C-alpha positions in Angstrom: 115.0 118.0 76.6 112.8 120.8 77.5 109.7 121.2 75.3 108.7 124.5 73.9 105.0 125.3 74.0 103.5 128.0 71.9 100.3 129.3 73.4 98.0 131.3 71.3 94.6 132.1 72.8 92.2 134.2 70.8 89.2 135.6 72.5 86.6 137.4 70.3 84.8 140.0 72.3 81.3 141.3 71.7 80.2 144.2 73.9 83.2 143.4 76.1 82.4 139.7 76.5 82.7 136.6 74.3 81.1 133.2 74.4 84.4 131.9 75.8 84.2 134.3 78.7 80.8 132.9 79.6 82.0 129.3 79.3 85.1 130.0 81.4 83.0 131.7 84.1 80.5 128.8 84.0 83.3 126.2 84.6 84.9 128.2 87.4 81.5 128.3 89.2 81.1 124.6 89.0 78.8 124.3 85.9 79.7 121.9 83.2 79.8 123.0 79.6 79.3 120.7 76.6 82.7 120.0 75.2 82.8 118.3 71.8 85.8 116.2 70.6 86.4 116.3 66.9 88.0 113.3 65.2 91.8 114.0 65.4 93.6 114.3 62.1 96.8 112.2 61.2 99.1 114.1 58.9 100.7 110.8 57.9 98.8 107.6 57.0 100.9 105.4 59.3 99.9 107.7 62.2 96.2 106.9 62.1 96.3 104.4 65.0 98.5 106.6 67.1 96.3 109.6 66.4 93.2 107.6 67.5 95.0 106.7 70.7 96.0 110.3 71.4 92.4 111.3 71.0 91.3 108.6 73.3 93.8 109.7 76.0 92.7 113.3 75.7 89.1 112.2 76.1 89.8 110.0 79.1 91.8 112.8 80.8 88.9 115.3 80.3 86.4 112.9 81.6 88.5 112.3 84.7 88.6 116.1 85.3 84.9 116.2 85.8 84.6 119.7 84.4 82.9 119.0 81.1 80.1 117.0 79.4 82.1 115.2 76.7 80.4 114.6 73.4 82.0 112.8 70.4 79.9 113.0 67.2 82.6 110.8 65.5 83.7 113.0 62.7 86.1 115.9 62.0 85.0 119.4 62.8 85.6 122.1 60.2 85.2 125.8 61.3 82.4 126.5 58.8 78.9 127.7 59.6 77.1 124.8 57.9 79.3 122.3 59.9 78.9 124.2 63.1 75.1 124.0 62.8 75.3 120.2 62.8 77.5 120.3 66.0 75.1 122.7 67.6 72.4 120.1 67.3 74.4 118.1 69.8 74.3 121.0 72.2 78.1 121.4 71.9 79.5 124.8 73.1 83.2 124.3 72.3 85.0 121.7 70.2 88.4 120.2 70.7 90.5 119.5 67.6 93.8 117.8 67.2 96.3 117.4 64.4 99.1 114.8 64.8 102.5 114.6 63.0 105.7 112.8 63.7 109.0 114.7 63.2 112.5 114.0 64.4 111.3 110.9 66.3 108.8 112.9 68.3 105.0 113.3 68.2 103.9 116.8 67.3 100.3 117.6 68.4 98.7 120.8 67.3 95.7 121.3 69.7 92.9 123.7 68.9 89.5 124.7 70.3 86.7 126.5 68.5 83.6 128.3 69.7 80.9 126.4 67.8 78.5 129.3 67.7 80.9 131.7 66.1 83.2 129.2 64.4 86.1 131.3 65.8 89.3 129.7 67.0 89.7 130.4 70.7 92.8 128.4 71.5 95.8 126.9 69.7 99.0 125.3 71.1 101.8 123.0 70.0 103.0 120.0 72.0 106.0 117.8 71.3 107.1 114.6 73.0 108.6 111.2 72.3 105.8 109.7 74.4 102.4 109.3 72.7 100.4 109.4 75.9 102.4 112.3 77.4 101.7 114.6 74.5 98.0 113.8 74.9 98.2 114.5 78.6 99.8 117.9 78.0 97.0 118.9 75.7 94.3 117.8 78.2 96.0 119.7 81.0 96.1 122.9 79.0 92.4 122.6 78.0 91.7 122.5 81.7 93.8 125.6 82.3 92.0 127.5 79.6 88.7 127.1 81.5 89.9 127.2 85.1 93.1 129.1 85.1 94.9 126.1 86.6 96.6 123.2 84.8 94.9 119.8 85.0 96.6 116.7 86.6 96.9 114.4 83.5 100.7 114.6 83.5 101.1 113.7 87.2 102.2 110.4 88.7 101.7 108.5 91.9 104.7 107.4 93.9 104.0 104.5 96.3 105.2 101.4 98.1 104.4 97.9 96.9 105.3 94.4 98.1 104.9 92.4 94.9 108.5 91.2 95.0 108.2 90.0 98.6 109.8 93.2 99.8 108.5 96.7 100.2 109.9 98.7 97.3 109.1 102.1 95.9 107.4 102.5 92.5 105.8 105.3 90.5 102.9 105.1 88.0 101.0 107.6 85.8 97.9 108.9 87.4 95.8 106.8 85.0 97.6 103.5 85.7 100.1 103.4 82.9 103.9 103.3 82.9 104.7 101.5 86.1 108.3 101.9 87.1 110.2 100.3 90.1 112.5 102.9 91.8 114.2 100.9 94.5 115.5 97.3 94.7 116.8 97.2 98.3 115.2 93.8 99.1 114.1 95.4 102.3 111.4 97.6 103.8 111.0 101.1 102.3 108.1 103.3 103.5 106.6 106.7 103.2 107.9 108.1 100.0 107.3 111.9 99.6 108.0 113.9 96.4 109.5 117.3 96.5 107.5 120.4 95.5 109.5 120.7 92.2 108.9 117.0 91.4 112.6 116.2 91.2 113.3 114.3 94.5 111.8 111.7 96.7 112.5 111.3 100.4 111.7 108.0 102.1 112.6 105.8 105.0 114.4 102.5 104.4 115.3 99.6 106.8 118.0 98.2 104.4 120.7 98.8 107.1 118.4 97.5 109.9 117.5 101.0 111.2 114.7 103.3 109.9 117.0 105.7 108.1 116.0 108.7 106.0 117.1 108.7 102.4 116.7 110.9 99.3 116.8 110.0 95.7 116.0 111.5 92.3 112.5 111.0 90.9 113.8 108.3 88.5 115.3 106.3 91.4 118.9 107.3 90.8 121.4 108.9 93.2 120.2 107.6 96.5 121.8 109.3 99.5 121.3 109.3 103.2 119.8 112.3 105.0 119.6 111.0 108.5 121.2 107.8 109.9 120.4 108.7 113.5 119.8 105.7 115.6 116.1 105.2 116.2 113.2 106.6 114.1 113.7 108.8 111.1 110.2 108.5 109.6 107.1 110.3 108.1 109.2 113.1 106.4 107.2 115.8 104.6 108.5 118.7 102.6 108.0 122.4 103.2 106.3 124.2 100.3 109.6 125.8 99.2 111.4 122.5 99.2 114.1 123.7 101.6 113.0 121.8 104.8 111.7 118.5 106.0 109.4 117.8 109.0 110.6 114.5 110.3 109.6 112.2 113.3 112.7 111.2 115.2 113.7 109.6 118.5 117.0 111.4 119.1 118.5 111.1 122.6 116.2 108.1 123.2 113.1 110.3 124.0 109.6 109.6 122.7 109.0 110.2 119.0 108.9 114.0 118.4 108.9 116.2 115.4 112.1 117.9 114.0 112.7 120.3 111.2 115.6 119.3 109.0 117.1 122.2 106.9 118.3 120.5 103.6 120.8 123.3 102.8 122.6 123.6 106.2 121.8 120.1 107.4 120.8 121.7 110.7 118.2 120.0 112.8 115.8 121.8 115.1 113.4 120.1 117.5 109.8 121.2 116.9 107.8 119.4 119.6 108.8 118.7 123.1 106.5 116.0 124.4 106.6 112.8 126.4 104.0 111.4 124.1 104.2 110.3 120.4 104.2 113.1 117.9 104.2 111.9 114.3 103.1 112.6 110.7 103.8 116.3 110.6 102.7 118.2 107.5 103.5 121.9 106.6 100.6 124.2 105.7 100.9 125.6 102.1 101.9 129.0 103.5 104.6 127.4 105.7 103.1 129.2 108.7 101.6 126.2 110.5 102.0 122.4 110.9 99.4 119.7 111.3 100.5 116.5 113.1 99.3 113.5 115.1 99.9 113.2 118.8 98.6 110.8 121.5 99.2 113.4 124.3 95.5 113.2 125.1 95.6 109.4 125.4 94.5 108.6 121.9 96.2 109.7 118.6 94.5 113.0 117.6 95.1 115.7 115.1 96.8 119.0 116.2 97.8 122.2 114.6 100.8 124.3 115.7 102.4 127.6 114.6 105.6 127.2 112.6 107.7 128.0 115.7 106.1 125.2 117.7 103.8 127.4 119.7 100.0 127.7 119.9 99.4 124.0 119.8 95.6 123.2 119.6 93.7 120.1 119.0 91.2 119.8 116.1 87.6 118.7 116.9 87.9 115.1 115.7 87.0 112.0 117.6 88.6 108.5 117.6 92.0 107.1 116.6 93.2 109.6 114.0 96.1 109.2 111.5 97.6 110.5 108.2 96.8 114.2 108.0 97.6 116.2 104.9 96.9 119.9 104.2 95.2 120.7 100.9 97.2 122.7 98.3 94.9 125.7 98.9 95.2 125.5 102.6 91.5 125.4 103.5 91.1 121.6 104.1 92.9 118.7 105.8 92.4 115.1 104.8 92.9 112.4 107.4 91.8 108.9 108.7 89.8 107.8 111.7 89.8 104.2 112.9 86.3 102.8 113.5 85.2 100.5 116.2 85.6 97.6 113.8 89.3 98.3 113.5 89.0 99.6 109.9 90.0 103.1 108.8 88.0 105.6 106.8 89.0 108.9 105.2 87.6 112.2 106.4 87.9 115.8 105.2 88.3 118.6 107.7 87.0 122.0 106.5 89.1 124.6 108.3 86.9 127.7 107.7 83.8 125.8 108.8 85.5 123.9 111.6 83.7 120.8 110.6 84.8 117.4 109.2 83.0 115.0 106.8 83.3 111.4 106.0 84.4 110.4 102.5 84.6 106.6 102.6 82.5 104.0 104.4 81.4 100.4 104.2 84.3 99.5 101.8 87.0 97.9 103.8 89.9 99.9 105.3 90.8 103.1 103.5 94.1 104.7 104.4 97.0 107.1 103.6 95.1 109.8 101.7 97.0 112.4 99.6 95.7 115.4 97.7 96.3 115.9 93.9 98.3 119.1 93.0 95.1 121.0 92.2 93.4 119.8 95.4 90.4 118.4 93.6 91.2 114.7 94.0 92.5 112.3 96.6 94.6 109.2 96.2 94.5 106.5 98.9 94.8 102.8 99.5 91.9 100.5 100.2 91.6 96.8 100.9 88.0 96.6 99.8 88.9 94.0 97.2 90.9 91.8 99.6 94.3 93.5 99.4 95.5 97.1 99.6 95.2 98.8 96.2 95.6 102.3 94.8 92.3 104.3 94.5 91.4 107.9 93.6 88.3 109.8 94.4 86.9 113.3 94.0 87.1 115.8 96.8 83.6 115.0 98.0 84.3 111.3 98.1 82.5 110.5 94.9 83.8 108.5 91.9 86.0 106.2 93.9 87.9 104.0 91.5 91.0 101.7 91.4 93.9 103.2 89.4 95.2 99.8 88.2 95.1 96.2 89.2 98.7 95.4 90.4 100.3 92.4 92.0 100.9 92.7 95.8 99.7 95.3 98.2 100.1 99.1 97.8 101.0 101.5 100.6 101.8 105.2 101.2 100.8 106.9 98.0 102.0 110.4 97.1 100.8 112.5 94.2 103.6 114.2 92.2 103.4 117.7 90.9 102.6 118.2 87.2 105.3 117.3 84.8 106.3 119.3 81.7 109.3 117.2 80.6 
């Protein structure tokens, strides 16, 4: 059931500007403000433990966002001058407050923020969900939006492949490692799941019928249907930004693997590259005007960009065996992998305006299959630094690399979903 959110942002202006204006501008320019978290209030005694957990989830989400200095004095904030003076001693600029109730089998969270200096309420919103953690994620995402103009990623999930059952099946998990769900049970090999821009569908390749066939299913794993059963490869499918097309690597007519564009409405197939080499891992740019892909036409797999009509193909200035390119949501960067002389892969970031690339991982096993978060500030990838392939995330500059969750088996091909509101 769709949740209704009631946004009420109050900005108190002085000479055309408010303290919130200053804080928002500071966060947008990369400076951290001091964000205090008040003790959340349970409206019913039996909700105290749940309320504490909701507060903890909000805190963890905001810490992950890396936009704020989080301070928790440990008591409830009340918008009164004498109380604010105590919070000011901690250097707190804005305080986050929460009030939790349980109505009609759903958690109801009233989230508020106050400017500590003026004691004025600067934000209020109501969130409703049956899921305790999800209602907290919603609040955290909206706090990020207040300061940046863009929602956070706390409600997102990671879709990936894992072999814990002895087969390569597709799973999804919350971005913070909770709520693991198995989506396929084919007892076969499933690879390269990719989530649609609206977050409702997953395309993937399965070998369950002894051919790498392209399938599509709902985000919850239901309604699995074939998209391409063409004999030969049907792999590395990626969505256009409008969700209407797929860029797929295929070997139709027994030629070398080349890129094709599959129109999901008309089911028509158009060849994109015409090469005797291997062209694979195509990815649409966010404006749907260009495509990045991998080709060994120079002798070694390298990264190329082409116009959407297949013309103007040019090689990017990278060196070494290159794989797994993905365009950033804002279109100014491409993340990819290069294999080192030791046979291990590391992740790099290509800055398009500067025409330069930078290394993000090193001296930590093999790091592969990078994928941007919806806001473009984080990257999910797999690494075998601990002896097996596991899910990791890191910040855009390669810092704060951490495992999402310890899972059985090996993980492969992660894909970050869009933000959820249901």
